N, C-alpha and C positions, 0 to 999 in steps of 0.2 A: 333268696336261696330256696330252691325247690325242695331239696332233701334236708332234713334236720336229724342229726344224731346226737343224743346226749351221751357223753363219754365219761366213764369212770375207769377205763382201762385203755388197751391199745386202740388207736384210731381206726375207725371202721369206714368212714365216709370218703375213702380215697378212690378216685377214678381217673382214667386217662381221657383227656379231651382230644379233639381232633388234632392230628399231628403228634408231636412229642410232648405236649404240655401235660402236666399232672395237676389234678384239682382235688381239693379236700374241703369238706364241709362238716363241721361238728358244732356242738354246743356244750356249755358247762353250766352247772348251777351257780348262782351268784353267791359263792362262798369262797373266802380267801384261801381255804385249804385245797380248793380244787385247782388253783392256778398252777402251782409247781408241777404236779404230776402231768397236767395237760401240756404244759410247755415242754416238759421232758420228752413226751411222746411226739409232740409237734416237731421238735428239733430232729428227731429221727427221720421224719418226713422231709425236712429241709435238707438233710444230708443226702437223701435219695435223689434230690434235685440236682445233684452235682454242683452244689453251691460252692462258691469260692470260700475255702476254709477261713480265710482272713475276715470274712463277713459274718460268720456264724455268731460271734459274740454280740455284734451290733444288732443282729436280727433277734437273738434271744432276749437281750435287754429291752428292746423296743416292744416285743410281744408281751413281756412281763408287765411293762408299764401300761400298755394299752389295756390289757386284761384287768390289771389292778384298778385302773381308772373306771372301767366299765362296771366292775363288781362293786367298788366302794362308792364312787361318786354318781355313777349312772343308776345302778339298781339298788343302791343303799344296802347291800349285803342281804337282800331279800331272797331266801332260798327258793321261793316260789317263782322267781324270775330267772331268766337265762341270759347268757352272753353267747352270741352266735359268731362263729369264726369261719371264714372261708379263705382259702389259699389257692393261688394259681401260680404254678411254677413252670417256667420254660427252662429245662436243664441247660446249664452252661451260660444262660443269658440273664435271667432275672426271676425274682419272686415277688409276689404281691399278696397282701393280706387285707381283709376287711373284717373289722371287729364291730359288732353292733350290740347295743344294750337295749333294754326296755324302759329306760329312764325318760326324763323330761328334756334332756339335752342341756346344752350350755353354749355360750358365745365364746369361741376360742380367742377372739380378739380381746376379751376382757381378762385373759390370764396374765397376771403380772410377770414381768421379766425376772427370773430367778437370779440373774447376774447383777441386778441393780443393787446398789450399796445397802439400801434398807431391807433387802431380801436375802442377803448373804448368810445370815444366821438362821433363816427359817428352816423348820424341820420337815417341810413338805413343799410341793409346788414345782418340782423339777422334772416330773415325768414327761410332760409334753415337750419341754425344752430338750431333754435327752432324745426322745423319739425323732425330733426334727434334726438334731445333730447327727444321729447315727444312720438314719435312713435317707435315701435319695429323694423321696417324696413322702409327705404326710399331709393329708387333707381331711378336714372335718366336714361332714355332710349331714343332711336331715336334722338340722338344728343341733348338731353335736352328738347325736346318738350313734353316729357311724364315723369310724376313722378308717381311712384308706392309707396304707403304707406300701412303699415299693422300694426294693433294693436291686440295683443292677450289679451283676457279678463282674469282677475285674477280669480282663482278658489276659491270659498268659499263653505261652507257646503251646502247651498241651491242650488247652481248650480250643485254641485256634485251629489246631490240626483236627480235633474231633469235629468241630463245626464244618470244616471243609469236607470231611468225609461224609457227613450226613446231609449235605445240601445237594 
């Protein structure tokens, strides 16, 4: 990420990429209290992307989980560290996110299955499972310090008409 913006208010790192894609890059301090206001602002950006409204809740939950994992498990709530978020949106088509922390990473293959009988009553450990269930693609990279998520928007008649007009 070439530009980094620390946010405590409205998102400022929004730009248009080539064509009709929208890009956003921001960072937050590794504090639990920074997550909700940031996600609230980020969801306004998601709505600007002409996201399928049926996908908004899936995106919001996945973002909250990815940010919580980065703040708590990655950066260990160290306020001197940041979580970096970039988003690329192609209106009416898809949106993707990259969440990067400054931690030591983890092996995603070692995450226990939260639906296993011995884990059903666990009070934590469902975030990655939720992200994978709600998004179309979730990948962990750079030793687990980076998570990439992507959601394709459902095509309905209105979106199909808009896409034909813009092509």
